[in-house]
PDB file as gemmi writes it, atoms N, CA and C in Angstrom:
CRYST1    1.000    1.000    1.000  90.00  90.00  90.00 P 1                      
ATOM      1  N   MET A   1     -14.412  -1.998  15.094  1.00  0.00           N  
ATOM      2  CA  MET A   1     -15.674  -2.261  14.454  1.00  0.00           C  
ATOM      3  C   MET A   1     -15.962  -1.000  13.629  1.00  0.00           C  
ATOM      4  N   VAL A   2     -16.495  -1.261  12.420  1.00  0.00           N  
ATOM      5  CA  VAL A   2     -16.804  -0.247  11.542  1.00  0.00           C  
ATOM      6  C   VAL A   2     -18.288   0.590  12.199  1.00  0.00           C  
ATOM      7  N   ASP A   3     -18.349   1.993  12.675  1.00  0.00           N  
ATOM      8  CA  ASP A   3     -19.138   2.667  13.297  1.00  0.00           C  
ATOM      9  C   ASP A   3     -20.276   2.982  12.363  1.00  0.00           C  
ATOM     10  N   SER A   4     -19.559   3.875  11.425  1.00  0.00           N  
ATOM     11  CA  SER A   4     -20.391   4.170  10.384  1.00  0.00           C  
ATOM     12  C   SER A   4     -19.769   4.605   8.878  1.00  0.00           C  
ATOM     13  N   LEU A   5     -20.028   4.657   7.767  1.00  0.00           N  
ATOM     14  CA  LEU A   5     -19.556   4.614   6.517  1.00  0.00           C  
ATOM     15  C   LEU A   5     -20.091   6.095   5.866  1.00  0.00           C  
ATOM     16  N   SER A   6     -19.388   7.251   5.692  1.00  0.00           N  
ATOM     17  CA  SER A   6     -20.255   8.484   5.202  1.00  0.00           C  
ATOM     18  C   SER A   6     -19.324   8.550   3.832  1.00  0.00           C  
ATOM     19  N   ALA A   7     -19.478   9.952   3.055  1.00  0.00           N  
ATOM     20  CA  ALA A   7     -19.158   9.906   1.714  1.00  0.00           C  
ATOM     21  C   ALA A   7     -17.387  10.241   1.715  1.00  0.00           C  
ATOM     22  N   SER A   8     -16.827  10.614   2.853  1.00  0.00           N  
ATOM     23  CA  SER A   8     -15.302  10.505   2.710  1.00  0.00           C  
ATOM     24  C   SER A   8     -14.762  10.194   3.882  1.00  0.00           C  
ATOM     25  N   SER A   9     -15.462   9.152   4.452  1.00  0.00           N  
ATOM     26  CA  SER A   9     -14.795   8.493   5.738  1.00  0.00           C  
ATOM     27  C   SER A   9     -15.146   7.126   6.162  1.00  0.00           C  
ATOM     28  N   VAL A  10     -14.374   6.347   7.134  1.00  0.00           N  
ATOM     29  CA  VAL A  10     -15.031   5.194   7.405  1.00  0.00           C  
ATOM     30  C   VAL A  10     -14.411   5.136   8.946  1.00  0.00           C  
ATOM     31  N   ASP A  11     -15.684   5.596   9.780  1.00  0.00           N  
ATOM     32  CA  ASP A  11     -15.498   5.618  10.976  1.00  0.00           C  
ATOM     33  C   ASP A  11     -15.687   4.378  12.037  1.00  0.00           C  
ATOM     34  N   LEU A  12     -14.341   4.245  12.677  1.00  0.00           N  
ATOM     35  CA  LEU A  12     -14.037   2.874  13.515  1.00  0.00           C  
ATOM     36  C   LEU A  12     -14.544   3.237  14.954  1.00  0.00           C  
ATOM     37  N   LYS A  13     -14.984   2.599  15.568  1.00  0.00           N  
ATOM     38  CA  LYS A  13     -15.437   2.428  17.193  1.00  0.00           C  
ATOM     39  C   LYS A  13     -14.345   1.379  17.748  1.00  0.00           C  
ATOM     40  N   ILE A  14     -13.423   1.898  18.546  1.00  0.00           N  
ATOM     41  CA  ILE A  14     -12.857   0.938  19.212  1.00  0.00           C  
ATOM     42  C   ILE A  14     -12.822   1.203  20.671  1.00  0.00           C  
ATOM     43  N   GLN A  15     -13.223   0.013  21.470  1.00  0.00           N  
ATOM     44  CA  GLN A  15     -13.439   0.098  22.962  1.00  0.00           C  
ATOM     45  C   GLN A  15     -12.354  -0.814  23.511  1.00  0.00           C  
ATOM     46  N   VAL A  16     -11.844  -0.230  24.850  1.00  0.00           N  
ATOM     47  CA  VAL A  16     -10.762  -0.773  25.327  1.00  0.00           C  
ATOM     48  C   VAL A  16     -11.256  -0.683  26.840  1.00  0.00           C  
ATOM     49  N   TRP A  17     -10.755  -1.884  27.644  1.00  0.00           N  
ATOM     50  CA  TRP A  17     -10.790  -1.678  28.931  1.00  0.00           C  
ATOM     51  C   TRP A  17      -9.710  -0.950  29.560  1.00  0.00           C  
ATOM     52  N   ILE A  18      -9.759  -0.452  30.620  1.00  0.00           N  
ATOM     53  CA  ILE A  18      -8.583   0.246  31.278  1.00  0.00           C  
ATOM     54  C   ILE A  18      -8.686  -0.168  32.621  1.00  0.00           C  
ATOM     55  N   THR A  19      -8.196  -0.679  33.490  1.00  0.00           N  
ATOM     56  CA  THR A  19      -8.378  -0.826  34.912  1.00  0.00           C  
ATOM     57  C   THR A  19      -8.084   0.149  35.688  1.00  0.00           C  
ATOM     58  N   PRO A  20      -8.873   0.218  36.955  1.00  0.00           N  
ATOM     59  CA  PRO A  20      -9.080   1.157  37.815  1.00  0.00           C  
ATOM     60  C   PRO A  20      -7.703   1.919  38.123  1.00  0.00           C  
ATOM     61  N   ASP A  21      -6.548   1.021  38.151  1.00  0.00           N  
ATOM     62  CA  ASP A  21      -5.159   1.322  38.388  1.00  0.00           C  
ATOM     63  C   ASP A  21      -4.436   2.283  37.548  1.00  0.00           C  
ATOM     64  N   ASN A  22      -5.003   2.195  36.207  1.00  0.00           N  
ATOM     65  CA  ASN A  22      -4.460   2.928  35.092  1.00  0.00           C  
ATOM     66  C   ASN A  22      -5.203   3.957  34.530  1.00  0.00           C  
ATOM     67  N   LEU A  23      -6.097   4.580  35.724  1.00  0.00           N  
ATOM     68  CA  LEU A  23      -6.909   5.632  35.160  1.00  0.00           C  
ATOM     69  C   LEU A  23      -5.796   7.100  34.947  1.00  0.00           C  
ATOM     70  N   ASP A  24      -4.968   6.922  35.436  1.00  0.00           N  
ATOM     71  CA  ASP A  24      -4.249   8.411  35.370  1.00  0.00           C  
ATOM     72  C   ASP A  24      -3.455   8.446  34.225  1.00  0.00           C  
ATOM     73  N   VAL A  25      -3.117   7.208  33.992  1.00  0.00           N  
ATOM     74  CA  VAL A  25      -2.547   7.033  32.402  1.00  0.00           C  
ATOM     75  C   VAL A  25      -3.400   6.924  31.358  1.00  0.00           C  
ATOM     76  N   GLN A  26      -4.750   7.153  31.635  1.00  0.00           N  
ATOM     77  CA  GLN A  26      -5.582   6.838  30.548  1.00  0.00           C  
ATOM     78  C   GLN A  26      -5.294   7.703  28.994  1.00  0.00           C  
ATOM     79  N   PRO A  27      -5.331   8.948  29.133  1.00  0.00           N  
ATOM     80  CA  PRO A  27      -4.700   9.656  27.747  1.00  0.00           C  
ATOM     81  C   PRO A  27      -3.654   9.097  27.191  1.00  0.00           C  
ATOM     82  N   ARG A  28      -2.880   8.753  27.846  1.00  0.00           N  
ATOM     83  CA  ARG A  28      -1.709   7.990  27.123  1.00  0.00           C  
ATOM     84  C   ARG A  28      -1.990   6.720  26.780  1.00  0.00           C  
ATOM     85  N   ILE A  29      -2.754   6.149  27.363  1.00  0.00           N  
ATOM     86  CA  ILE A  29      -3.120   4.717  26.703  1.00  0.00           C  
ATOM     87  C   ILE A  29      -3.833   5.242  25.125  1.00  0.00           C  
ATOM     88  N   ILE A  30      -4.871   5.691  25.375  1.00  0.00           N  
ATOM     89  CA  ILE A  30      -5.743   6.044  24.376  1.00  0.00           C  
ATOM     90  C   ILE A  30      -4.897   6.587  23.171  1.00  0.00           C  
ATOM     91  N   ALA A  31      -4.088   7.472  23.227  1.00  0.00           N  
ATOM     92  CA  ALA A  31      -3.233   8.128  22.303  1.00  0.00           C  
ATOM     93  C   ALA A  31      -2.141   6.753  21.812  1.00  0.00           C  
ATOM     94  N   GLU A  32      -1.889   6.281  22.559  1.00  0.00           N  
ATOM     95  CA  GLU A  32      -0.709   5.010  21.904  1.00  0.00           C  
ATOM     96  C   GLU A  32      -1.680   4.085  21.055  1.00  0.00           C  
ATOM     97  N   LEU A  33      -2.795   3.540  21.768  1.00  0.00           N  
ATOM     98  CA  LEU A  33      -3.825   2.891  20.864  1.00  0.00           C  
ATOM     99  C   LEU A  33      -4.183   3.654  19.463  1.00  0.00           C  
ATOM    100  N   ARG A  34      -4.332   4.879  19.359  1.00  0.00           N  
ATOM    101  CA  ARG A  34      -4.444   5.528  18.260  1.00  0.00           C  
ATOM    102  C   ARG A  34      -3.622   5.413  16.801  1.00  0.00           C  
ATOM    103  N   GLU A  35      -2.170   5.526  17.780  1.00  0.00           N  
ATOM    104  CA  GLU A  35      -1.217   5.679  16.833  1.00  0.00           C  
ATOM    105  C   GLU A  35      -0.813   4.008  16.507  1.00  0.00           C  
ATOM    106  N   ARG A  36      -1.042   3.016  17.244  1.00  0.00           N  
ATOM    107  CA  ARG A  36      -0.799   1.955  16.928  1.00  0.00           C  
ATOM    108  C   ARG A  36      -2.075   1.485  15.523  1.00  0.00           C  
ATOM    109  N   VAL A  37      -3.036   1.809  15.755  1.00  0.00           N  
ATOM    110  CA  VAL A  37      -4.055   1.439  14.899  1.00  0.00           C  
ATOM    111  C   VAL A  37      -3.805   2.273  13.526  1.00  0.00           C  
ATOM    112  N   LYS A  38      -3.260   3.618  13.463  1.00  0.00           N  
ATOM    113  CA  LYS A  38      -2.871   4.122  12.404  1.00  0.00           C  
ATOM    114  C   LYS A  38      -1.685   3.468  11.651  1.00  0.00           C  
ATOM    115  N   GLN A  39      -0.962   3.063  12.455  1.00  0.00           N  
ATOM    116  CA  GLN A  39       0.222   2.489  11.847  1.00  0.00           C  
ATOM    117  C   GLN A  39      -0.122   0.979  11.103  1.00  0.00           C  
ATOM    118  N   ALA A  40      -0.994   0.320  12.018  1.00  0.00           N  
ATOM    119  CA  ALA A  40      -1.648  -0.908  11.275  1.00  0.00           C  
ATOM    120  C   ALA A  40      -2.066  -0.547   9.875  1.00  0.00           C  
ATOM    121  N   LEU A  41      -2.884   0.430  10.079  1.00  0.00           N  
ATOM    122  CA  LEU A  41      -3.474   0.661   8.877  1.00  0.00           C  
ATOM    123  C   LEU A  41      -2.575   0.918   7.708  1.00  0.00           C  
ATOM    124  N   ASP A  42      -1.290   1.702   7.804  1.00  0.00           N  
ATOM    125  CA  ASP A  42      -0.403   2.367   7.104  1.00  0.00           C  
ATOM    126  C   ASP A  42       0.215   0.975   6.634  1.00  0.00           C  
ATOM    127  N   ASP A  43       0.564   0.003   7.490  1.00  0.00           N  
ATOM    128  CA  ASP A  43       1.389  -1.055   7.352  1.00  0.00           C  
ATOM    129  C   ASP A  43       0.428  -2.257   6.224  1.00  0.00           C  
ATOM    130  N   ALA A  44      -1.039  -1.710   6.347  1.00  0.00           N  
ATOM    131  CA  ALA A  44      -1.839  -2.710   5.497  1.00  0.00           C  
ATOM    132  C   ALA A  44      -1.927  -2.579   4.049  1.00  0.00           C  
ATOM    133  N   GLY A  45      -1.496  -0.742   4.377  1.00  0.00           N  
ATOM    134  CA  GLY A  45      -1.779   0.200   2.656  1.00  0.00           C  
ATOM    135  C   GLY A  45      -3.205   0.425   2.577  1.00  0.00           C  
ATOM    136  N   ILE A  46      -3.639   0.831   3.755  1.00  0.00           N  
ATOM    137  CA  ILE A  46      -5.194   1.153   4.092  1.00  0.00           C  
ATOM    138  C   ILE A  46      -4.965   2.739   4.089  1.00  0.00           C  
ATOM    139  N   GLU A  47      -5.313   3.576   3.104  1.00  0.00           N  
ATOM    140  CA  GLU A  47      -5.354   4.667   3.091  1.00  0.00           C  
ATOM    141  C   GLU A  47      -6.559   5.431   3.540  1.00  0.00           C  
ATOM    142  N   ILE A  48      -6.473   6.858   5.004  1.00  0.00           N  
ATOM    143  CA  ILE A  48      -7.542   7.178   5.563  1.00  0.00           C  
ATOM    144  C   ILE A  48      -7.908   8.387   4.343  1.00  0.00           C  
ATOM    145  N   PRO A  49      -9.312   8.160   4.026  1.00  0.00           N  
ATOM    146  CA  PRO A  49      -9.895   9.222   2.763  1.00  0.00           C  
ATOM    147  C   PRO A  49     -10.116  10.566   3.343  1.00  0.00           C  
ATOM    148  N   PHE A  50      -9.965  11.695   2.544  1.00  0.00           N  
ATOM    149  CA  PHE A  50     -10.050  12.966   2.917  1.00  0.00           C  
ATOM    150  C   PHE A  50     -10.690  13.371   1.490  1.00  0.00           C  
ATOM    151  N   PRO A  51     -11.966  14.392   1.766  1.00  0.00           N  
ATOM    152  CA  PRO A  51     -12.528  14.970   0.708  1.00  0.00           C  
ATOM    153  C   PRO A  51     -11.437  15.919  -0.181  1.00  0.00           C  
ATOM    154  N   HIS A  52     -11.790  15.600  -1.415  1.00  0.00           N  
ATOM    155  CA  HIS A  52     -10.871  16.470  -2.398  1.00  0.00           C  
ATOM    156  C   HIS A  52     -11.929  17.348  -3.045  1.00  0.00           C  
ATOM    157  N   LEU A  53     -11.397  18.553  -3.666  1.00  0.00           N  
ATOM    158  CA  LEU A  53     -12.377  19.505  -4.319  1.00  0.00           C  
ATOM    159  C   LEU A  53     -11.689  19.890  -5.541  1.00  0.00           C  
ATOM    160  N   GLN A  54     -12.271  19.825  -6.866  1.00  0.00           N  
ATOM    161  CA  GLN A  54     -12.027  20.296  -7.922  1.00  0.00           C  
ATOM    162  C   GLN A  54     -12.769  21.336  -8.598  1.00  0.00           C  
ATOM    163  N   LEU A  55     -12.320  22.188  -8.718  1.00  0.00           N  
ATOM    164  CA  LEU A  55     -12.753  23.544  -9.113  1.00  0.00           C  
ATOM    165  C   LEU A  55     -12.446  23.740 -10.838  1.00  0.00           C  
ATOM    166  N   LEU A  56     -13.660  23.750 -11.288  1.00  0.00           N  
ATOM    167  CA  LEU A  56     -13.677  24.001 -13.076  1.00  0.00           C  
ATOM    168  C   LEU A  56     -14.293  25.358 -12.989  1.00  0.00           C  
ATOM    169  N   ILE A  57     -13.530  26.013 -13.830  1.00  0.00           N  
ATOM    170  CA  ILE A  57     -13.862  27.316 -14.464  1.00  0.00           C  
ATOM    171  C   ILE A  57     -14.260  27.396 -15.651  1.00  0.00           C  
ATOM    172  N   ASN A  58     -15.387  27.418 -16.378  1.00  0.00           N  
ATOM    173  CA  ASN A  58     -15.867  27.337 -17.628  1.00  0.00           C  
ATOM    174  C   ASN A  58     -15.168  28.722 -18.382  1.00  0.00           C  
ATOM    175  N   CYS A  59     -15.377  29.985 -17.682  1.00  0.00           N  
ATOM    176  CA  CYS A  59     -14.792  31.105 -18.553  1.00  0.00           C  
ATOM    177  C   CYS A  59     -13.637  31.588 -17.523  1.00  0.00           C  
ATOM    178  N   ALA A  60     -12.756  32.036 -17.680  1.00  0.00           N  
ATOM    179  CA  ALA A  60     -11.506  32.642 -16.795  1.00  0.00           C  
ATOM    180  C   ALA A  60     -11.399  33.932 -17.185  1.00  0.00           C  
ATOM    181  N   LEU A  61     -12.256  34.643 -17.795  1.00  0.00           N  
ATOM    182  CA  LEU A  61     -11.998  36.024 -18.013  1.00  0.00           C  
ATOM    183  C   LEU A  61     -11.778  36.838 -16.951  1.00  0.00           C  
ATOM    184  N   GLY A  62     -12.460  36.411 -15.834  1.00  0.00           N  
ATOM    185  CA  GLY A  62     -12.755  37.286 -14.826  1.00  0.00           C  
ATOM    186  C   GLY A  62     -11.642  37.335 -13.999  1.00  0.00           C  
ATOM    187  N   LEU A  63     -10.542  36.264 -14.165  1.00  0.00           N  
ATOM    188  CA  LEU A  63      -9.482  35.670 -13.667  1.00  0.00           C  
ATOM    189  C   LEU A  63      -8.193  36.857 -14.251  1.00  0.00           C  
ATOM    190  N   LYS A  64      -8.757  37.063 -15.088  1.00  0.00           N  
ATOM    191  CA  LYS A  64      -7.352  37.877 -15.952  1.00  0.00           C  
ATOM    192  C   LYS A  64      -7.195  39.364 -15.333  1.00  0.00           C  
ATOM    193  N   LEU A  65      -7.854  40.135 -14.436  1.00  0.00           N  
ATOM    194  CA  LEU A  65      -7.501  40.911 -13.960  1.00  0.00           C  
ATOM    195  C   LEU A  65      -6.942  40.791 -12.284  1.00  0.00           C  
ATOM    196  N   LEU A  66      -7.036  39.454 -12.129  1.00  0.00           N  
ATOM    197  CA  LEU A  66      -6.611  39.078 -11.055  1.00  0.00           C  
ATOM    198  C   LEU A  66      -4.931  38.615 -11.164  1.00  0.00           C  
ATOM    199  N   LEU A  67      -4.789  38.071 -12.464  1.00  0.00           N  
ATOM    200  CA  LEU A  67      -3.420  37.379 -12.942  1.00  0.00           C  
ATOM    201  C   LEU A  67      -2.474  38.595 -13.516  1.00  0.00           C  
ATOM    202  N   GLU A  68      -3.092  39.492 -13.955  1.00  0.00           N  
ATOM    203  CA  GLU A  68      -2.166  40.571 -14.420  1.00  0.00           C  
ATOM    204  C   GLU A  68      -1.464  41.481 -13.221  1.00  0.00           C  
ATOM    205  N   PRO A  69      -0.076  41.814 -13.427  1.00  0.00           N  
ATOM    206  CA  PRO A  69       0.213  42.880 -12.315  1.00  0.00           C  
ATOM    207  C   PRO A  69      -0.426  44.317 -12.397  1.00  0.00           C  
ATOM    208  N   TRP A  70      -0.523  44.750 -11.221  1.00  0.00           N  
ATOM    209  CA  TRP A  70      -1.223  45.999 -11.271  1.00  0.00           C  
ATOM    210  C   TRP A  70      -0.475  47.325 -10.394  1.00  0.00           C  
ATOM    211  N   HIS A  71      -0.305  48.109 -11.357  1.00  0.00           N  
ATOM    212  CA  HIS A  71       0.664  49.325 -10.458  1.00  0.00           C  
ATOM    213  C   HIS A  71      -0.462  50.441 -10.461  1.00  0.00           C  
ATOM    214  N   PRO A  72      -0.391  51.041  -9.335  1.00  0.00           N  
ATOM    215  CA  PRO A  72      -1.116  52.088  -9.200  1.00  0.00           C  
ATOM    216  C   PRO A  72      -0.667  53.404 -10.109  1.00  0.00           C  
ATOM    217  N   ALA A  73      -1.625  54.426 -10.998  1.00  0.00           N  
ATOM    218  CA  ALA A  73      -1.123  55.488 -11.479  1.00  0.00           C  
ATOM    219  C   ALA A  73      -0.373  56.309 -10.488  1.00  0.00           C  
ATOM    220  N   GLU A  74       0.459  57.183 -11.025  1.00  0.00           N  
ATOM    221  CA  GLU A  74       1.760  58.031 -10.291  1.00  0.00           C  
ATOM    222  C   GLU A  74       0.506  58.900  -9.684  1.00  0.00           C  
ATOM    223  N   GLY A  75       0.648  59.285  -8.377  1.00  0.00           N  
ATOM    224  CA  GLY A  75       0.180  59.866  -7.583  1.00  0.00           C  
ATOM    225  C   GLY A  75      -1.355  59.459  -7.092  1.00  0.00           C  
ATOM    226  N   GLN A  76      -1.512  58.402  -7.545  1.00  0.00           N  
ATOM    227  CA  GLN A  76      -2.869  57.329  -6.918  1.00  0.00           C  
ATOM    228  C   GLN A  76      -2.737  56.727  -5.535  1.00  0.00           C  
ATOM    229  N   LYS A  77      -3.375  57.281  -4.376  1.00  0.00           N  
ATOM    230  CA  LYS A  77      -3.213  56.267  -3.284  1.00  0.00           C  
ATOM    231  C   LYS A  77      -3.606  54.994  -3.120  1.00  0.00           C  
ATOM    232  N   ILE A  78      -2.944  54.364  -2.355  1.00  0.00           N  
ATOM    233  CA  ILE A  78      -3.520  52.877  -2.408  1.00  0.00           C  
ATOM    234  C   ILE A  78      -3.925  52.729  -0.992  1.00  0.00           C  
ATOM    235  N   ARG A  79      -5.191  52.035  -0.911  1.00  0.00           N  
ATOM    236  CA  ARG A  79      -6.139  51.971   0.507  1.00  0.00           C  
ATOM    237  C   ARG A  79      -5.194  51.612   1.690  1.00  0.00           C  
ATOM    238  N   GLY A  80      -5.117  52.327   2.698  1.00  0.00           N  
ATOM    239  CA  GLY A  80      -4.298  51.907   4.094  1.00  0.00           C  
ATOM    240  C   GLY A  80      -3.093  52.662   4.058  1.00  0.00           C  
ATOM    241  N   GLU A  81      -2.990  53.561   3.087  1.00  0.00           N  
ATOM    242  CA  GLU A  81      -1.784  54.134   2.981  1.00  0.00           C  
ATOM    243  C   GLU A  81      -2.130  55.484   3.719  1.00  0.00           C  
TER     244      GLU A  81                                                      
END                                                                             
């Protein structure tokens, strides 16, 4: 069942009944269930959304210093040396 909808996710809630004699393998059962749900979504062509970040820079003049190679002047010490 759909538990919640957000800007970058659809949260599903899956409930299962595990009998008392299987409690010792509960973590493996849950892991297997998650893998099967993910595989079923993949098989159906349903992608899991994730947030994307697009960075737009209007003026890249400040980046020029970062992109140009820098060599210390002769005799100039570099921090940490």
